[in-house]
N, CA, C, O and CB atoms as a CASP TS submission, in Angstrom:
PFRMAT TS
TARGET T0000
AUTHOR 0000-0000-0000
METHOD Language model
MODEL 1
PARENT N/A
ATOM      1  N   MET     1      88.631  24.667 -28.187  1.00  0.00           N
ATOM      2  CA  MET     1      88.829  23.238 -28.297  1.00  0.00           C
ATOM      3  C   MET     1      90.340  22.932 -28.164  1.00  0.00           C
ATOM      4  O   MET     1      91.196  23.680 -28.637  1.00  0.00           O
ATOM      5  CB  MET     1      88.254  22.704 -29.654  1.00  0.00           C
ATOM      6  N   HIS     2      90.609  21.831 -27.518  1.00  0.00           N
ATOM      7  CA  HIS     2      91.997  21.435 -27.281  1.00  0.00           C
ATOM      8  C   HIS     2      92.549  20.644 -28.465  1.00  0.00           C
ATOM      9  O   HIS     2      91.879  19.762 -29.002  1.00  0.00           O
ATOM     10  CB  HIS     2      92.104  20.605 -25.994  1.00  0.00           C
ATOM     11  N   LYS     3      93.768  20.968 -28.860  1.00  0.00           N
ATOM     12  CA  LYS     3      94.419  20.220 -29.938  1.00  0.00           C
ATOM     13  C   LYS     3      95.485  19.330 -29.307  1.00  0.00           C
ATOM     14  O   LYS     3      96.361  19.796 -28.579  1.00  0.00           O
ATOM     15  CB  LYS     3      95.047  21.185 -31.019  1.00  0.00           C
ATOM     16  N   PHE     4      95.384  18.038 -29.606  1.00  0.00           N
ATOM     17  CA  PHE     4      96.381  17.096 -29.114  1.00  0.00           C
ATOM     18  C   PHE     4      96.465  15.903 -30.063  1.00  0.00           C
ATOM     19  O   PHE     4      95.575  15.686 -30.885  1.00  0.00           O
ATOM     20  CB  PHE     4      96.038  16.630 -27.674  1.00  0.00           C
ATOM     21  N   GLY     5      97.512  15.157 -29.944  1.00  0.00           N
ATOM     22  CA  GLY     5      97.699  13.984 -30.810  1.00  0.00           C
ATOM     23  C   GLY     5      98.529  12.952 -30.073  1.00  0.00           C
ATOM     24  O   GLY     5      98.698  13.029 -28.856  1.00  0.00           O
ATOM     25  N   LEU     6      99.044  11.987 -30.818  1.00  0.00           N
ATOM     26  CA  LEU     6      99.854  10.957 -30.222  1.00  0.00           C
ATOM     27  C   LEU     6     101.083  11.553 -29.532  1.00  0.00           C
ATOM     28  O   LEU     6     101.763  12.408 -30.099  1.00  0.00           O
ATOM     29  CB  LEU     6     100.270   9.949 -31.275  1.00  0.00           C
ATOM     30  N   GLY     7     101.360  11.108 -28.333  1.00  0.00           N
ATOM     31  CA  GLY     7     102.490  11.581 -27.597  1.00  0.00           C
ATOM     32  C   GLY     7     102.233  12.819 -26.756  1.00  0.00           C
ATOM     33  O   GLY     7     103.085  13.194 -25.951  1.00  0.00           O
ATOM     34  N   SER     8     101.098  13.458 -26.914  1.00  0.00           N
ATOM     35  CA  SER     8     100.779  14.641 -26.111  1.00  0.00           C
ATOM     36  C   SER     8     100.557  14.244 -24.659  1.00  0.00           C
ATOM     37  O   SER     8     100.104  13.139 -24.359  1.00  0.00           O
ATOM     38  CB  SER     8      99.531  15.361 -26.666  1.00  0.00           C
ATOM     39  N   THR     9     100.888  15.175 -23.761  1.00  0.00           N
ATOM     40  CA  THR     9     100.638  14.980 -22.331  1.00  0.00           C
ATOM     41  C   THR     9      99.443  15.807 -21.944  1.00  0.00           C
ATOM     42  O   THR     9      99.418  17.014 -22.185  1.00  0.00           O
ATOM     43  CB  THR     9     101.875  15.362 -21.473  1.00  0.00           C
ATOM     44  N   LEU    10      98.422  15.162 -21.331  1.00  0.00           N
ATOM     45  CA  LEU    10      97.186  15.824 -20.925  1.00  0.00           C
ATOM     46  C   LEU    10      97.144  15.939 -19.426  1.00  0.00           C
ATOM     47  O   LEU    10      97.536  15.012 -18.719  1.00  0.00           O
ATOM     48  CB  LEU    10      95.956  15.068 -21.437  1.00  0.00           C
ATOM     49  N   THR    11      96.673  17.065 -18.929  1.00  0.00           N
ATOM     50  CA  THR    11      96.366  17.237 -17.529  1.00  0.00           C
ATOM     51  C   THR    11      94.844  17.214 -17.437  1.00  0.00           C
ATOM     52  O   THR    11      94.175  18.057 -18.034  1.00  0.00           O
ATOM     53  CB  THR    11      96.987  18.573 -16.940  1.00  0.00           C
ATOM     54  N   LEU    12      94.290  16.250 -16.690  1.00  0.00           N
ATOM     55  CA  LEU    12      92.854  16.113 -16.552  1.00  0.00           C
ATOM     56  C   LEU    12      92.363  16.765 -15.271  1.00  0.00           C
ATOM     57  O   LEU    12      93.139  16.998 -14.344  1.00  0.00           O
ATOM     58  CB  LEU    12      92.458  14.651 -16.581  1.00  0.00           C
ATOM     59  N   ARG    13      91.067  17.057 -15.227  1.00  0.00           N
ATOM     60  CA  ARG    13      90.481  17.743 -14.069  1.00  0.00           C
ATOM     61  C   ARG    13      90.485  16.895 -12.805  1.00  0.00           C
ATOM     62  O   ARG    13      90.736  17.418 -11.719  1.00  0.00           O
ATOM     63  CB  ARG    13      89.067  18.157 -14.382  1.00  0.00           C
ATOM     64  N   LYS    14      90.211  15.591 -12.921  1.00  0.00           N
ATOM     65  CA  LYS    14      90.148  14.730 -11.752  1.00  0.00           C
ATOM     66  C   LYS    14      91.474  13.966 -11.615  1.00  0.00           C
ATOM     67  O   LYS    14      92.095  13.587 -12.608  1.00  0.00           O
ATOM     68  CB  LYS    14      88.944  13.746 -11.856  1.00  0.00           C
ATOM     69  N   MET    15      91.881  13.756 -10.387  1.00  0.00           N
ATOM     70  CA  MET    15      93.104  12.994 -10.118  1.00  0.00           C
ATOM     71  C   MET    15      92.792  11.503 -10.270  1.00  0.00           C
ATOM     72  O   MET    15      91.680  11.057  -9.985  1.00  0.00           O
ATOM     73  CB  MET    15      93.665  13.308  -8.683  1.00  0.00           C
ATOM     74  N   HIS    16      93.794  10.741 -10.722  1.00  0.00           N
ATOM     75  CA  HIS    16      93.726   9.285 -10.763  1.00  0.00           C
ATOM     76  C   HIS    16      93.928   8.791  -9.332  1.00  0.00           C
ATOM     77  O   HIS    16      94.561   9.483  -8.535  1.00  0.00           O
ATOM     78  CB  HIS    16      94.804   8.672 -11.750  1.00  0.00           C
ATOM     79  N   PRO    17      93.406   7.615  -8.988  1.00  0.00           N
ATOM     80  CA  PRO    17      93.608   7.104  -7.610  1.00  0.00           C
ATOM     81  C   PRO    17      95.068   7.009  -7.172  1.00  0.00           C
ATOM     82  O   PRO    17      95.354   7.033  -5.974  1.00  0.00           O
ATOM     83  CB  PRO    17      92.987   5.743  -7.487  1.00  0.00           C
ATOM     84  N   CYS    18      95.994   6.902  -8.123  1.00  0.00           N
ATOM     85  CA  CYS    18      97.417   6.849  -7.761  1.00  0.00           C
ATOM     86  C   CYS    18      97.953   8.219  -7.318  1.00  0.00           C
ATOM     87  O   CYS    18      99.033   8.305  -6.734  1.00  0.00           O
ATOM     88  CB  CYS    18      98.238   6.334  -8.948  1.00  0.00           C
ATOM     89  N   GLY    19      97.191   9.291  -7.599  1.00  0.00           N
ATOM     90  CA  GLY    19      97.597  10.625  -7.184  1.00  0.00           C
ATOM     91  C   GLY    19      98.053  11.528  -8.330  1.00  0.00           C
ATOM     92  O   GLY    19      98.312  12.714  -8.125  1.00  0.00           O
ATOM     93  N   SER    20      98.150  10.967  -9.530  1.00  0.00           N
ATOM     94  CA  SER    20      98.598  11.776 -10.673  1.00  0.00           C
ATOM     95  C   SER    20      97.412  12.244 -11.498  1.00  0.00           C
ATOM     96  O   SER    20      96.378  11.577 -11.522  1.00  0.00           O
ATOM     97  CB  SER    20      99.570  10.976 -11.557  1.00  0.00           C
ATOM     98  N   ASN    21      97.542  13.382 -12.177  1.00  0.00           N
ATOM     99  CA  ASN    21      96.508  13.794 -13.120  1.00  0.00           C
ATOM    100  C   ASN    21      97.118  14.057 -14.487  1.00  0.00           C
ATOM    101  O   ASN    21      96.503  14.735 -15.310  1.00  0.00           O
ATOM    102  CB  ASN    21      95.776  15.045 -12.611  1.00  0.00           C
ATOM    103  N   GLU    22      98.326  13.531 -14.754  1.00  0.00           N
ATOM    104  CA  GLU    22      99.016  13.641 -16.014  1.00  0.00           C
ATOM    105  C   GLU    22      98.863  12.339 -16.812  1.00  0.00           C
ATOM    106  O   GLU    22      99.094  11.251 -16.282  1.00  0.00           O
ATOM    107  CB  GLU    22     100.498  13.974 -15.786  1.00  0.00           C
ATOM    108  N   TRP    23      98.476  12.456 -18.081  1.00  0.00           N
ATOM    109  CA  TRP    23      98.256  11.301 -18.941  1.00  0.00           C
ATOM    110  C   TRP    23      98.946  11.499 -20.277  1.00  0.00           C
ATOM    111  O   TRP    23      99.059  12.632 -20.746  1.00  0.00           O
ATOM    112  CB  TRP    23      96.761  11.054 -19.147  1.00  0.00           C
ATOM    113  N   LYS    24      99.410  10.427 -20.900  1.00  0.00           N
ATOM    114  CA  LYS    24     100.021  10.477 -22.219  1.00  0.00           C
ATOM    115  C   LYS    24      99.104   9.799 -23.211  1.00  0.00           C
ATOM    116  O   LYS    24      98.586   8.718 -22.928  1.00  0.00           O
ATOM    117  CB  LYS    24     101.415   9.813 -22.216  1.00  0.00           C
ATOM    118  N   VAL    25      98.886  10.413 -24.381  1.00  0.00           N
ATOM    119  CA  VAL    25      98.024   9.837 -25.422  1.00  0.00           C
ATOM    120  C   VAL    25      98.838   8.799 -26.178  1.00  0.00           C
ATOM    121  O   VAL    25      99.893   9.117 -26.728  1.00  0.00           O
ATOM    122  CB  VAL    25      97.470  10.944 -26.400  1.00  0.00           C
ATOM    123  N   ILE    26      98.347   7.533 -26.208  1.00  0.00           N
ATOM    124  CA  ILE    26      99.052   6.478 -26.940  1.00  0.00           C
ATOM    125  C   ILE    26      98.247   5.939 -28.114  1.00  0.00           C
ATOM    126  O   ILE    26      98.785   5.173 -28.914  1.00  0.00           O
ATOM    127  CB  ILE    26      99.396   5.343 -26.004  1.00  0.00           C
ATOM    128  N   ARG    27      96.975   6.314 -28.247  1.00  0.00           N
ATOM    129  CA  ARG    27      96.151   5.954 -29.419  1.00  0.00           C
ATOM    130  C   ARG    27      95.079   7.019 -29.561  1.00  0.00           C
ATOM    131  O   ARG    27      94.494   7.457 -28.570  1.00  0.00           O
ATOM    132  CB  ARG    27      95.505   4.510 -29.271  1.00  0.00           C
ATOM    133  N   TYR    28      94.822   7.436 -30.801  1.00  0.00           N
ATOM    134  CA  TYR    28      93.847   8.484 -31.017  1.00  0.00           C
ATOM    135  C   TYR    28      92.932   8.087 -32.173  1.00  0.00           C
ATOM    136  O   TYR    28      93.407   7.766 -33.262  1.00  0.00           O
ATOM    137  CB  TYR    28      94.544   9.836 -31.300  1.00  0.00           C
ATOM    138  N   GLY    29      91.637   8.109 -31.940  1.00  0.00           N
ATOM    139  CA  GLY    29      90.625   7.800 -32.945  1.00  0.00           C
ATOM    140  C   GLY    29      89.296   8.211 -32.388  1.00  0.00           C
ATOM    141  O   GLY    29      89.201   9.230 -31.704  1.00  0.00           O
ATOM    142  N   SER    30      88.233   7.424 -32.669  1.00  0.00           N
ATOM    143  CA  SER    30      86.937   7.735 -32.055  1.00  0.00           C
ATOM    144  C   SER    30      86.999   7.494 -30.534  1.00  0.00           C
ATOM    145  O   SER    30      86.276   8.124 -29.762  1.00  0.00           O
ATOM    146  CB  SER    30      85.804   6.871 -32.699  1.00  0.00           C
ATOM    147  N   ASP    31      87.874   6.576 -30.130  1.00  0.00           N
ATOM    148  CA  ASP    31      88.221   6.379 -28.721  1.00  0.00           C
ATOM    149  C   ASP    31      89.672   6.785 -28.557  1.00  0.00           C
ATOM    150  O   ASP    31      90.459   6.700 -29.500  1.00  0.00           O
ATOM    151  CB  ASP    31      87.984   4.889 -28.258  1.00  0.00           C
ATOM    152  N   VAL    32      90.023   7.223 -27.370  1.00  0.00           N
ATOM    153  CA  VAL    32      91.410   7.655 -27.108  1.00  0.00           C
ATOM    154  C   VAL    32      91.959   6.746 -26.030  1.00  0.00           C
ATOM    155  O   VAL    32      91.311   6.536 -25.004  1.00  0.00           O
ATOM    156  CB  VAL    32      91.491   9.180 -26.669  1.00  0.00           C
ATOM    157  N   LYS    33      93.142   6.206 -26.247  1.00  0.00           N
ATOM    158  CA  LYS    33      93.824   5.394 -25.237  1.00  0.00           C
ATOM    159  C   LYS    33      94.852   6.265 -24.576  1.00  0.00           C
ATOM    160  O   LYS    33      95.722   6.818 -25.248  1.00  0.00           O
ATOM    161  CB  LYS    33      94.482   4.120 -25.853  1.00  0.00           C
ATOM    162  N   ILE    34      94.769   6.403 -23.249  1.00  0.00           N
ATOM    163  CA  ILE    34      95.690   7.243 -22.504  1.00  0.00           C
ATOM    164  C   ILE    34      96.388   6.417 -21.426  1.00  0.00           C
ATOM    165  O   ILE    34      95.823   5.455 -20.905  1.00  0.00           O
ATOM    166  CB  ILE    34      94.948   8.444 -21.879  1.00  0.00           C
ATOM    167  N   GLN    35      97.599   6.795 -21.103  1.00  0.00           N
ATOM    168  CA  GLN    35      98.393   6.080 -20.098  1.00  0.00           C
ATOM    169  C   GLN    35      98.742   7.035 -18.967  1.00  0.00           C
ATOM    170  O   GLN    35      99.265   8.125 -19.197  1.00  0.00           O
ATOM    171  CB  GLN    35      99.685   5.476 -20.725  1.00  0.00           C
ATOM    172  N   CYS    36      98.444   6.610 -17.738  1.00  0.00           N
ATOM    173  CA  CYS    36      98.764   7.441 -16.570  1.00  0.00           C
ATOM    174  C   CYS    36     100.282   7.516 -16.403  1.00  0.00           C
ATOM    175  O   CYS    36     100.977   6.503 -16.474  1.00  0.00           O
ATOM    176  CB  CYS    36      98.095   6.870 -15.276  1.00  0.00           C
ATOM    177  N   LEU    37     100.778   8.720 -16.183  1.00  0.00           N
ATOM    178  CA  LEU    37     102.222   8.885 -16.022  1.00  0.00           C
ATOM    179  C   LEU    37     102.664   8.600 -14.587  1.00  0.00           C
ATOM    180  O   LEU    37     103.861   8.593 -14.302  1.00  0.00           O
ATOM    181  CB  LEU    37     102.638  10.299 -16.423  1.00  0.00           C
ATOM    182  N   GLY    38     101.718   8.366 -13.688  1.00  0.00           N
ATOM    183  CA  GLY    38     102.063   8.026 -12.318  1.00  0.00           C
ATOM    184  C   GLY    38     102.246   6.546 -12.079  1.00  0.00           C
ATOM    185  O   GLY    38     103.186   6.118 -11.410  1.00  0.00           O
ATOM    186  N   CYS    39     101.310   5.750 -12.650  1.00  0.00           N
ATOM    187  CA  CYS    39     101.342   4.306 -12.373  1.00  0.00           C
ATOM    188  C   CYS    39     101.324   3.449 -13.640  1.00  0.00           C
ATOM    189  O   CYS    39     101.284   2.223 -13.541  1.00  0.00           O
ATOM    190  CB  CYS    39     100.165   3.929 -11.501  1.00  0.00           C
ATOM    191  N   ASP    40     101.353   4.061 -14.825  1.00  0.00           N
ATOM    192  CA  ASP    40     101.388   3.363 -16.113  1.00  0.00           C
ATOM    193  C   ASP    40     100.110   2.612 -16.457  1.00  0.00           C
ATOM    194  O   ASP    40     100.119   1.772 -17.357  1.00  0.00           O
ATOM    195  CB  ASP    40     102.523   2.405 -16.124  1.00  0.00           C
ATOM    196  N   ARG    41      99.026   2.890 -15.772  1.00  0.00           N
ATOM    197  CA  ARG    41      97.731   2.276 -16.094  1.00  0.00           C
ATOM    198  C   ARG    41      97.264   2.806 -17.444  1.00  0.00           C
ATOM    199  O   ARG    41      97.411   3.997 -17.719  1.00  0.00           O
ATOM    200  CB  ARG    41      96.665   2.571 -14.979  1.00  0.00           C
ATOM    201  N   ILE    42      96.698   1.939 -18.299  1.00  0.00           N
ATOM    202  CA  ILE    42      96.191   2.352 -19.604  1.00  0.00           C
ATOM    203  C   ILE    42      94.683   2.304 -19.573  1.00  0.00           C
ATOM    204  O   ILE    42      94.092   1.326 -19.115  1.00  0.00           O
ATOM    205  CB  ILE    42      96.747   1.455 -20.740  1.00  0.00           C
ATOM    206  N   VAL    43      94.042   3.391 -20.074  1.00  0.00           N
ATOM    207  CA  VAL    43      92.587   3.526 -20.052  1.00  0.00           C
ATOM    208  C   VAL    43      92.134   3.961 -21.433  1.00  0.00           C
ATOM    209  O   VAL    43      92.765   4.807 -22.067  1.00  0.00           O
ATOM    210  CB  VAL    43      92.119   4.543 -18.959  1.00  0.00           C
ATOM    211  N   MET    44      91.014   3.367 -21.903  1.00  0.00           N
ATOM    212  CA  MET    44      90.390   3.827 -23.137  1.00  0.00           C
ATOM    213  C   MET    44      89.160   4.655 -22.761  1.00  0.00           C
ATOM    214  O   MET    44      88.364   4.246 -21.915  1.00  0.00           O
ATOM    215  CB  MET    44      90.003   2.619 -24.068  1.00  0.00           C
ATOM    216  N   ILE    45      89.011   5.813 -23.388  1.00  0.00           N
ATOM    217  CA  ILE    45      87.897   6.699 -23.092  1.00  0.00           C
ATOM    218  C   ILE    45      87.417   7.308 -24.395  1.00  0.00           C
ATOM    219  O   ILE    45      88.218   7.597 -25.284  1.00  0.00           O
ATOM    220  CB  ILE    45      88.302   7.802 -22.073  1.00  0.00           C
ATOM    221  N   ASP    46      86.097   7.505 -24.511  1.00  0.00           N
ATOM    222  CA  ASP    46      85.586   8.058 -25.760  1.00  0.00           C
ATOM    223  C   ASP    46      85.977   9.541 -25.835  1.00  0.00           C
ATOM    224  O   ASP    46      86.099  10.217 -24.814  1.00  0.00           O
ATOM    225  CB  ASP    46      84.030   7.877 -25.861  1.00  0.00           C
ATOM    226  N   ARG    47      86.170  10.030 -27.068  1.00  0.00           N
ATOM    227  CA  ARG    47      86.717  11.374 -27.281  1.00  0.00           C
ATOM    228  C   ARG    47      85.852  12.480 -26.661  1.00  0.00           C
ATOM    229  O   ARG    47      86.417  13.374 -26.031  1.00  0.00           O
ATOM    230  CB  ARG    47      86.873  11.630 -28.769  1.00  0.00           C
ATOM    231  N   PRO    48      84.481  12.478 -26.801  1.00  0.00           N
ATOM    232  CA  PRO    48      83.723  13.591 -26.210  1.00  0.00           C
ATOM    233  C   PRO    48      83.882  13.689 -24.679  1.00  0.00           C
ATOM    234  O   PRO    48      83.948  14.791 -24.134  1.00  0.00           O
ATOM    235  CB  PRO    48      82.247  13.438 -26.555  1.00  0.00           C
ATOM    236  N   THR    49      83.944  12.542 -23.993  1.00  0.00           N
ATOM    237  CA  THR    49      84.116  12.570 -22.555  1.00  0.00           C
ATOM    238  C   THR    49      85.496  13.079 -22.199  1.00  0.00           C
ATOM    239  O   THR    49      85.641  13.848 -21.249  1.00  0.00           O
ATOM    240  CB  THR    49      83.889  11.190 -21.959  1.00  0.00           C
ATOM    241  N   LEU    50      86.527  12.661 -22.950  1.00  0.00           N
ATOM    242  CA  LEU    50      87.877  13.136 -22.669  1.00  0.00           C
ATOM    243  C   LEU    50      87.993  14.650 -22.865  1.00  0.00           C
ATOM    244  O   LEU    50      88.629  15.339 -22.067  1.00  0.00           O
ATOM    245  CB  LEU    50      88.884  12.414 -23.564  1.00  0.00           C
ATOM    246  N   LEU    51      87.376  15.157 -23.924  1.00  0.00           N
ATOM    247  CA  LEU    51      87.460  16.601 -24.207  1.00  0.00           C
ATOM    248  C   LEU    51      86.881  17.424 -23.072  1.00  0.00           C
ATOM    249  O   LEU    51      87.356  18.526 -22.796  1.00  0.00           O
ATOM    250  CB  LEU    51      86.730  16.937 -25.509  1.00  0.00           C
ATOM    251  N   LYS    52      85.842  16.890 -22.400  1.00  0.00           N
ATOM    252  CA  LYS    52      85.259  17.605 -21.265  1.00  0.00           C
ATOM    253  C   LYS    52      86.185  17.581 -20.059  1.00  0.00           C
ATOM    254  O   LYS    52      86.151  18.497 -19.237  1.00  0.00           O
ATOM    255  CB  LYS    52      83.908  17.001 -20.894  1.00  0.00           C
ATOM    256  N   ARG    53      87.008  16.551 -19.941  1.00  0.00           N
ATOM    257  CA  ARG    53      87.849  16.375 -18.736  1.00  0.00           C
ATOM    258  C   ARG    53      89.212  17.031 -18.837  1.00  0.00           C
ATOM    259  O   ARG    53      89.917  17.122 -17.832  1.00  0.00           O
ATOM    260  CB  ARG    53      88.041  14.914 -18.458  1.00  0.00           C
ATOM    261  N   ILE    54      89.613  17.498 -20.033  1.00  0.00           N
ATOM    262  CA  ILE    54      90.945  18.078 -20.209  1.00  0.00           C
ATOM    263  C   ILE    54      91.038  19.464 -19.546  1.00  0.00           C
ATOM    264  O   ILE    54      90.181  20.325 -19.745  1.00  0.00           O
ATOM    265  CB  ILE    54      91.287  18.182 -21.711  1.00  0.00           C
ATOM    266  N   LYS    55      92.079  19.644 -18.772  1.00  0.00           N
ATOM    267  CA  LYS    55      92.365  20.914 -18.152  1.00  0.00           C
ATOM    268  C   LYS    55      93.465  21.674 -18.923  1.00  0.00           C
ATOM    269  O   LYS    55      93.381  22.887 -19.115  1.00  0.00           O
ATOM    270  CB  LYS    55      92.778  20.698 -16.697  1.00  0.00           C
ATOM    271  N   LYS    56      94.495  20.928 -19.356  1.00  0.00           N
ATOM    272  CA  LYS    56      95.634  21.518 -20.028  1.00  0.00           C
ATOM    273  C   LYS    56      96.305  20.504 -20.959  1.00  0.00           C
ATOM    274  O   LYS    56      96.325  19.309 -20.663  1.00  0.00           O
ATOM    275  CB  LYS    56      96.634  22.046 -19.003  1.00  0.00           C
ATOM    276  N   VAL    57      96.852  20.974 -22.076  1.00  0.00           N
ATOM    277  CA  VAL    57      97.553  20.099 -23.017  1.00  0.00           C
ATOM    278  C   VAL    57      99.003  20.583 -23.122  1.00  0.00           C
ATOM    279  O   VAL    57      99.263  21.766 -23.338  1.00  0.00           O
ATOM    280  CB  VAL    57      96.850  20.093 -24.430  1.00  0.00           C
ATOM    281  N   SER    58      99.939  19.643 -22.965  1.00  0.00           N
ATOM    282  CA  SER    58     101.344  19.909 -23.142  1.00  0.00           C
ATOM    283  C   SER    58     101.839  19.100 -24.351  1.00  0.00           C
ATOM    284  O   SER    58     101.308  18.024 -24.623  1.00  0.00           O
ATOM    285  CB  SER    58     102.146  19.559 -21.850  1.00  0.00           C
ATOM    286  N   ASN    59     102.814  19.586 -25.055  1.00  0.00           N
ATOM    287  CA  ASN    59     103.378  18.909 -26.222  1.00  0.00           C
ATOM    288  C   ASN    59     102.318  18.621 -27.299  1.00  0.00           C
ATOM    289  O   ASN    59     102.212  17.476 -27.739  1.00  0.00           O
ATOM    290  CB  ASN    59     104.041  17.604 -25.789  1.00  0.00           C
ATOM    291  N   PRO    60     101.537  19.606 -27.736  1.00  0.00           N
ATOM    292  CA  PRO    60     100.520  19.330 -28.769  1.00  0.00           C
ATOM    293  C   PRO    60     101.188  18.904 -30.055  1.00  0.00           C
ATOM    294  O   PRO    60     102.192  19.484 -30.469  1.00  0.00           O
ATOM    295  CB  PRO    60      99.631  20.568 -29.019  1.00  0.00           C
ATOM    296  N   GLU    61     100.624  17.881 -30.689  1.00  0.00           N
ATOM    297  CA  GLU    61     101.186  17.389 -31.913  1.00  0.00           C
ATOM    298  C   GLU    61     100.203  17.319 -33.036  1.00  0.00           C
ATOM    299  O   GLU    61     100.541  16.806 -34.103  1.00  0.00           O
ATOM    300  CB  GLU    61     101.764  16.077 -31.696  1.00  0.00           C
ATOM    301  N   GLY    62      99.006  17.806 -32.858  1.00  0.00           N
ATOM    302  CA  GLY    62      98.081  17.708 -33.967  1.00  0.00           C
ATOM    303  C   GLY    62      96.861  18.421 -33.685  1.00  0.00           C
ATOM    304  O   GLY    62      95.955  18.448 -34.517  1.00  0.00           O
TER
END
């Protein structure tokens, strides 16, 4: 299981349409709000779906 918290940088399996697959966690709860580091788009995704899509975690904080 991946450990991450606020401020962590996530690498997801699928690329975002802007071409980046790096995301920053800006809210963590039953839903997770992540921000694309390529285009600054903010997306809310439920935690179980996000956990399936994570490839790598950088800067783990929790």
